[in-house]
C-alpha positions as CSV (number, residue, x, y, z in Angstrom):
1,M,28.3,-36.5,-4.2
2,K,30.7,-33.5,-4.2
3,D,29.3,-30.1,-3.6
4,V,30.3,-28.5,-6.8
5,F,28.4,-26.7,-9.5
6,N,28.0,-28.6,-12.8
7,G,28.3,-26.0,-15.6
8,N,27.4,-28.6,-18.2
9,L,23.8,-28.9,-16.9
10,A,21.1,-26.8,-18.6
11,D,19.4,-26.5,-15.2
12,S,21.1,-27.5,-12.0
13,Q,17.9,-27.9,-10.0
14,A,15.9,-29.9,-12.6
15,T,14.6,-33.4,-12.4
16,K,13.8,-35.6,-15.4
17,V,10.1,-36.7,-15.5
18,T,7.7,-38.3,-18.0
19,A,5.1,-35.9,-19.4
20,I,1.5,-36.7,-18.8
21,K,-1.5,-35.4,-20.8
22,P,-4.2,-33.8,-18.7
23,E,-6.8,-36.5,-19.6
24,Q,-4.4,-39.1,-18.3
25,F,-3.6,-37.4,-15.0
26,D,-5.4,-38.6,-11.8
27,I,-6.6,-35.2,-10.5
28,E,-8.5,-36.7,-7.6
29,R,-5.5,-38.6,-6.3
30,Y,-3.2,-35.5,-6.4
31,A,-5.9,-33.3,-4.8
32,E,-6.1,-35.7,-1.8
33,Y,-2.3,-35.9,-1.6
34,E,-2.0,-32.1,-1.6
35,A,-4.7,-31.7,1.0
36,S,-2.9,-34.1,3.4
37,L,0.4,-32.1,3.0
38,N,-1.4,-28.8,3.4
39,E,-2.4,-29.9,6.9
40,R,1.3,-30.1,7.8
41,C,1.9,-26.7,6.2
42,K,-0.9,-25.2,8.2
43,A,0.5,-26.7,11.4
44,F,3.8,-25.2,10.5
45,T,2.4,-21.7,10.0
46,E,0.7,-21.9,13.4
47,S,3.9,-22.9,15.2
48,S,6.7,-20.6,16.4
49,S,9.4,-23.0,15.1
50,G,9.9,-26.0,12.9
51,V,11.1,-27.4,9.6
52,L,9.3,-28.4,6.4
53,V,10.8,-30.4,3.6
54,Y,10.0,-29.4,0.0
55,R,11.2,-31.7,-2.7
56,R,10.8,-29.5,-5.7
57,M,10.1,-31.1,-9.1
58,R,11.6,-28.5,-11.5
59,V,11.4,-29.6,-15.1
60,A,14.1,-28.0,-17.3
61,E,12.0,-27.8,-20.4
62,V,9.3,-25.8,-18.6
63,F,11.8,-23.0,-17.7
64,S,13.5,-22.8,-21.1
65,S,12.2,-22.8,-24.7
66,G,9.4,-25.3,-23.8
67,C,7.5,-22.5,-22.1
68,R,6.4,-21.4,-25.5
69,D,4.1,-24.4,-25.9
70,M,1.5,-24.2,-23.1
71,Q,0.2,-27.8,-23.8
72,A,3.7,-29.2,-23.5
73,S,4.4,-27.2,-20.4
74,L,1.3,-28.4,-18.6
75,A,2.1,-32.0,-19.6
76,W,5.6,-31.7,-18.2
77,Q,4.4,-30.2,-15.0
78,L,1.7,-32.9,-14.5
79,G,4.5,-35.4,-14.9
80,A,6.3,-33.6,-12.2
81,L,3.3,-33.6,-9.9
82,Q,3.0,-37.4,-10.5
83,E,6.7,-38.0,-9.8
84,S,6.7,-35.8,-6.6
85,M,4.3,-38.2,-4.9
86,K,7.1,-40.8,-4.8
87,F,9.1,-38.8,-2.3
88,K,8.6,-38.0,1.4
89,A,7.9,-34.3,1.7
90,D,5.8,-31.8,3.7
91,V,5.0,-29.2,1.0
92,P,3.2,-30.2,-2.2
93,N,4.4,-29.3,-5.7
94,F,2.2,-27.0,-7.9
95,L,1.7,-25.8,-11.4
96,E,3.1,-22.5,-12.7
97,P,2.2,-20.7,-16.0
98,W,5.8,-19.8,-16.5
99,Y,6.4,-17.8,-19.7
100,G,9.7,-16.1,-19.1
101,L,10.8,-13.7,-16.5
102,G,10.2,-10.6,-18.6
103,V,6.4,-10.5,-18.8
104,V,6.0,-7.3,-16.8
105,A,8.9,-5.7,-18.6
106,T,7.1,-6.0,-22.0
107,A,4.7,-3.3,-20.8
108,F,7.4,-0.8,-21.8
109,G,7.5,-1.8,-25.5
110,F,10.2,-4.4,-25.7
111,P,9.0,-7.8,-27.0
112,Y,10.4,-11.2,-26.3
113,V,13.2,-12.6,-28.5
114,W,13.5,-16.3,-28.8
115,A,17.0,-17.8,-29.3
116,E,16.9,-21.5,-30.3
117,G,16.6,-23.8,-27.3
118,Q,16.6,-20.9,-24.8
119,A,14.1,-19.2,-22.5
120,P,12.8,-15.8,-23.9
121,A,14.8,-12.7,-23.5
122,I,13.8,-9.0,-23.7
123,E,14.7,-7.3,-27.0
124,G,15.9,-3.7,-26.3
125,K,17.1,-1.3,-23.6
126,F,16.4,2.3,-22.5
127,A,19.5,4.4,-22.4
128,S,18.7,5.8,-19.0
129,T,16.1,5.9,-16.2
130,K,14.9,9.3,-17.6
131,E,14.3,7.8,-21.0
132,F,12.3,5.0,-19.3
133,L,10.2,7.5,-17.4
134,D,9.5,9.5,-20.6
135,A,8.5,6.5,-22.6
136,P,4.9,5.3,-23.2
137,Y,3.8,2.1,-21.5
138,K,0.6,0.0,-21.3
139,A,-0.9,-2.5,-18.9
140,V,0.8,-5.8,-18.9
141,R,-2.4,-7.6,-19.9
142,E,-2.4,-5.5,-23.1
143,T,0.9,-6.8,-24.4
144,P,1.2,-10.0,-26.5
145,E,3.3,-11.7,-23.9
146,G,0.9,-10.6,-21.1
147,R,-2.1,-11.9,-22.9
148,H,-0.4,-15.1,-23.7
149,N,0.5,-15.7,-20.1
150,L,-3.1,-15.2,-19.0
151,E,-4.3,-17.5,-21.8
152,M,-1.7,-20.1,-20.5
153,L,-3.1,-19.7,-17.0
154,E,-6.7,-20.1,-18.3
155,Y,-5.6,-23.3,-20.2
156,F,-4.0,-24.8,-17.1
157,L,-7.2,-24.0,-15.0
158,D,-9.5,-25.4,-17.7
159,K,-7.6,-28.7,-18.2
160,T,-7.2,-29.3,-14.4
161,K,-10.8,-28.2,-13.6
162,G,-9.4,-25.7,-11.1
163,R,-8.6,-28.6,-8.7
164,L,-4.8,-28.5,-8.7
165,P,-2.6,-26.0,-7.0
166,I,-1.4,-23.2,-9.3
167,S,0.7,-20.1,-8.7
168,Y,1.1,-16.7,-10.3
169,C,3.5,-16.4,-13.2
170,D,7.1,-15.3,-12.7
171,L,6.7,-11.6,-11.8
172,Q,10.2,-10.5,-10.7
173,S,10.8,-7.5,-8.4
174,P,10.7,-3.9,-9.6
175,L,14.5,-3.8,-9.4
176,N,14.9,-6.9,-11.5
177,N,12.5,-5.7,-14.1
178,L,14.2,-2.3,-14.5
179,S,17.6,-3.9,-14.6
180,N,16.3,-5.9,-17.6
181,I,15.3,-2.9,-19.7
182,I,17.6,0.0,-18.8
183,D,21.3,0.2,-19.9
184,T,23.2,-1.4,-17.0
185,C,26.0,1.1,-16.7
186,Q,23.7,4.1,-16.7
187,F,21.1,2.4,-14.5
188,Y,23.4,1.9,-11.6
189,L,24.9,5.4,-12.1
190,D,21.4,6.8,-11.8
191,F,21.1,5.4,-8.3
192,C,23.7,8.0,-7.3
193,L,22.9,10.7,-9.8
194,E,19.1,10.6,-10.1
195,P,17.7,8.8,-7.0
196,E,14.3,10.4,-7.4
197,Q,14.0,9.1,-10.9
198,I,14.9,5.6,-9.6
199,L,12.1,5.8,-7.0
200,Q,9.6,6.9,-9.6
201,A,10.6,4.1,-12.0
202,M,10.4,1.5,-9.2
203,D,6.9,2.7,-8.2
204,R,5.7,2.5,-11.8
205,V,6.8,-1.1,-12.2
206,A,5.2,-2.0,-8.8
207,D,1.8,-0.5,-9.8
208,L,1.8,-2.4,-13.2
209,T,2.8,-5.6,-11.4
210,I,0.0,-5.2,-8.8
211,D,-2.6,-4.7,-11.5
212,Y,-1.5,-7.8,-13.5
213,T,-1.2,-9.9,-10.3
214,R,-4.7,-9.1,-9.2
215,I,-6.0,-10.4,-12.6
216,Q,-4.2,-13.7,-11.9
217,Q,-5.4,-13.8,-8.3
218,E,-9.0,-13.5,-9.5
219,M,-8.6,-16.1,-12.2
220,I,-7.0,-18.7,-9.9
221,G,-9.3,-18.3,-7.0
222,D,-9.1,-21.0,-4.3
223,A,-6.5,-23.0,-6.3
224,L,-3.9,-20.2,-5.7
225,V,-0.7,-21.2,-3.9
226,K,1.6,-18.6,-2.3
227,P,4.1,-17.1,-2.5
228,G,4.5,-18.8,-6.0
229,H,7.1,-19.3,-8.7
230,G,10.2,-21.1,-7.4
231,F,9.3,-20.7,-3.8
232,S,8.0,-23.4,-1.4
233,S,4.3,-22.7,-1.8
234,S,1.0,-23.8,-0.4
235,R,-2.7,-22.7,-0.3
236,V,-2.2,-21.9,3.4
237,F,1.0,-19.8,3.0
238,N,0.9,-16.1,2.4
239,G,2.8,-13.4,0.6
240,L,4.1,-12.7,-2.9
241,G,7.3,-14.2,-4.2
242,L,9.7,-11.7,-5.8
243,S,13.1,-12.5,-7.3
244,D,15.4,-9.6,-6.5
245,D,18.8,-10.8,-7.7
246,S,20.1,-7.5,-8.8
247,M,20.2,-6.4,-5.2
248,T,23.7,-8.0,-5.0
249,M,24.9,-5.1,-7.2
250,L,24.0,-2.4,-4.8
251,S,25.2,-1.0,-1.5
252,P,22.9,-1.7,1.5
253,D,21.9,2.0,1.8
254,L,21.0,2.4,-1.9
255,Y,19.1,-0.9,-1.9
256,A,17.2,0.0,1.3
257,D,16.4,3.6,0.3
258,L,15.6,3.2,-3.4
259,C,14.5,-0.4,-4.0
260,L,12.7,-1.7,-0.9
261,P,9.8,0.9,-0.8
262,A,8.4,-0.3,-4.2
263,M,9.0,-3.9,-3.4
264,V,7.3,-3.6,0.0
265,K,4.4,-1.8,-1.6
266,L,4.0,-4.6,-4.2
267,G,4.3,-7.4,-1.6
268,N,1.9,-5.8,0.9
269,A,-0.8,-5.8,-1.8
270,F,-0.7,-9.6,-1.6
271,G,-0.1,-10.3,2.1
272,G,3.6,-9.4,2.4
273,T,6.9,-9.7,0.6
274,V,8.7,-13.0,0.0
275,F,12.3,-12.4,-1.0
276,H,14.7,-14.4,-3.3
277,S,18.1,-13.7,-4.7
278,C,20.5,-15.9,-6.5
279,G,24.1,-15.7,-5.5
280,N,25.6,-14.7,-2.1
281,W,23.5,-12.1,-0.3
282,S,24.9,-13.0,3.2
283,G,26.3,-9.5,3.6
284,K,22.7,-8.1,3.4
285,K,21.0,-10.8,5.4
286,E,20.2,-8.5,8.3
287,L,18.8,-5.9,6.0
288,V,16.7,-8.5,4.3
289,A,15.4,-9.8,7.6
290,G,14.3,-6.3,8.4
291,I,12.2,-5.8,5.3
292,E,8.7,-4.6,6.4
293,N,6.1,-7.4,6.5
294,L,8.6,-10.0,5.1
295,R,7.1,-13.4,5.1
296,M,9.9,-15.6,3.8
297,A,13.4,-15.3,2.5
298,D,14.9,-17.7,0.0
299,G,18.5,-18.5,-1.0
300,A,20.9,-21.1,-2.3
301,F,23.1,-22.9,0.3
302,S,25.0,-25.4,-1.7
303,L,27.5,-24.9,-4.6
304,A,25.6,-27.6,-6.6
305,T,22.6,-25.3,-6.5
306,D,24.5,-22.0,-7.2
307,P,28.2,-21.4,-7.8
308,G,27.9,-18.3,-5.7
309,A,25.9,-20.0,-2.9
310,N,25.5,-18.5,0.6
311,P,27.5,-19.7,3.5
312,T,25.3,-21.1,6.3
313,E,27.0,-19.1,9.1
314,G,24.9,-16.4,10.7
315,Y,21.6,-17.2,9.0
316,A,20.1,-19.1,11.9
317,D,20.9,-16.3,14.3
318,T,19.6,-13.7,11.9
319,F,16.2,-15.3,11.3
320,A,15.6,-17.0,14.6
321,N,12.5,-15.7,16.4
322,S,11.8,-13.3,13.6
323,G,8.6,-14.9,12.4
324,I,10.2,-15.1,8.9
325,V,10.5,-18.4,7.2
326,L,14.0,-19.1,5.7
327,I,13.9,-21.2,2.6
328,T,17.2,-23.0,2.0
329,R,17.7,-24.4,-1.5
330,I,20.1,-27.3,-1.4
331,V,20.9,-29.5,-4.4
332,G,22.9,-32.4,-3.0
333,S,22.9,-35.7,-1.1
334,A,21.0,-36.3,2.1
335,E,24.3,-36.1,4.0
336,L,25.0,-32.7,2.5
337,V,21.6,-31.4,3.6
338,L,22.2,-32.6,7.1
339,Q,25.7,-31.1,7.2
340,K,24.3,-27.7,6.1
């Protein structure tokens, strides 16, 4: 298998599975399986070094237009849990009430727009950071999308009797959320022209995300796996997973000074920050490793995973003896994984 990105695939990291209805899923069997793997996860967290294997079962339909149907999403994900037990692994798969990556952004008045066969997008943009700060907003739970996501979570919990591992929804970092709803050209100019406005905007998004995440935390209870979303997650892990892909657009000093304070505030509210960015962030790896109370860092390390994947050079030295777990996403053969 060549290490190349296949642009013809809807989802390069997806696996085909057979959907299973909740009443047909063996909850007890998976609960026992999960518990056995969590023992390995716990031993890993208590060790100063080691490697865990997570064979993620990502279903393409769940992370596209299929997220609109919570019944179908759960059935696909239960099929993924069933399929995952066929593979040797150390970290169990989990359920996620994924309903797009713009749920938090809807607090600022922009609803979802649904293109046929696609995941939801945000409809609208603020012309500037100042316009964003001057605009009214509401709690995420009060938006149609925020309510739906909580209803989706409640449905998952009800149908699985709260026995199966479940994560938060896809929250995104303050930077990612703002880059989704402020005009791109002006937004990045504002980093240089209006840094105080950027800091205020980041903090506002962080506060709204904290409130919404605490609601989910209370709902999920003991079934909660962390850091959540696309990260390797377990009931015994800690931290909050935040995708921060737009960091690749910024210089190290602007990112450190204007983005990290709000992300650290958000992460610390839930046990620490867990970082992810698509693309190649190797030029900022030392900066990422220095994030306050960072629990994990996640990136792609094969071209089949991401056409802009990270080189492996330097990552081991950067994260060794740091106490930070490095999650390496690799789509490819066993030989490629060993080579990396």
